[in-house]
N, C-alpha and C positions, 0 to 999 in steps of 0.2 A: 763437804758441800754436796747438796742434793740438787740435781737439775730439775728445773720447773717443767711441767708438762708443756710440750710444744717447742722446747729448745733442743738444740742438737748436741748438747754436752752429755758426756757419759755420767752415770750416777757413781759417786764415790762413797763407799762405806768402809769404815775401819781401815782407811788408807789404801784400799785396793779398788781399782776401777772396775765397775760392773758394766759389761757391754749390754746395751739395750737390745732386746730382741724384736723381731718383726712384729709390729702391732699397727694394723691399718686403722684401728679405732682412733688412735692419736691423730693421724692424718685427717680423718673425716671430721672429728670434733674440732680440730683447729680450723679446717676450712669453713665449717658452719659458723664459728665465731668470726673469722676473718671476713667472710662474705655477708655477715649479719643476716643469716637466714635462720628460720625457726627450728627446722628439723631435717631429717634425712630426705623426706619427700620434697621439701623445698630445695634441698641441695641437688637432688636428682633432676629437678626442673632446670636449675641453673646450668648443670653439666649436660643437659639434654640427653639423659640416659633414663632407662626405665627404673622405677623404684626398686624392683627386685635386684638389680645390679648392685646398688648401694648396700642393700641388705645382705647379699651374698658376700660382698667384700668385708662388711662389718663382722660377719660370722665365720670368716676364714674359709669360705667355700669357693671363693673366686679370688685369684690374685689381682693386684692392681696392675693392669696391663699398660703397655706403652700408649695406646690410643686414649685411654681415660686419664692417664698421667699428663699427657699433652693437653687434653681438654681442661684439666685442673689448672695447669699452668696458664692457659689462655684466659680463663675466667678470673683467676685469683691474682695474676701477675707475680706469683711466687716462682722462683726458679725451680727447675727440675731437681736440682741438688737439694734445695730446701724441702721440697715435697718428699723426696726420697729419705732425707734425714728424719722428717716427721714420722715416717712409718717404720723407721729403724733399718732401712736398707743402706748398708755401708759398703756395698761393692764398689771397687774403684773402676772396674771395666765390666762391660757386658760382653760375653763371648757367645757367639753363635756356633753351634756344632757344625763341623765340616760336613757332616752327613746331610745336613739340610739342603746343601746346594749341589750335591753330586747327583748327576742323573743315574737312574737305575742301570746296573750293568746288564748288558745283553749277552745272551749265550752266544759263544762264537760258532761259526758255521762248521768248524772242524768236529764239534761234539756230536 
């Protein structure tokens, strides 16, 4: 069985599952069809982002960040999980580095 573009199933060839890799183009193409818009420029207007943002995502120069993912959800009514599946993001949890929330260490006065 071969998964259709836009589904969240894995591709199976010769009895072995093949894990789909990160591909934002699948997400963008599916959104264009789902929202019935003509092209990337029309999609950028729907999402209220600059056209270069869509271009950079399409060419893997910019990751699909949380804010644009939420905007895609708001506009398309697709769940965040469905949107993540469309782009090949299979992470179960998002972990934030503990370093991001630690204040910088101050030098003690004894030094």
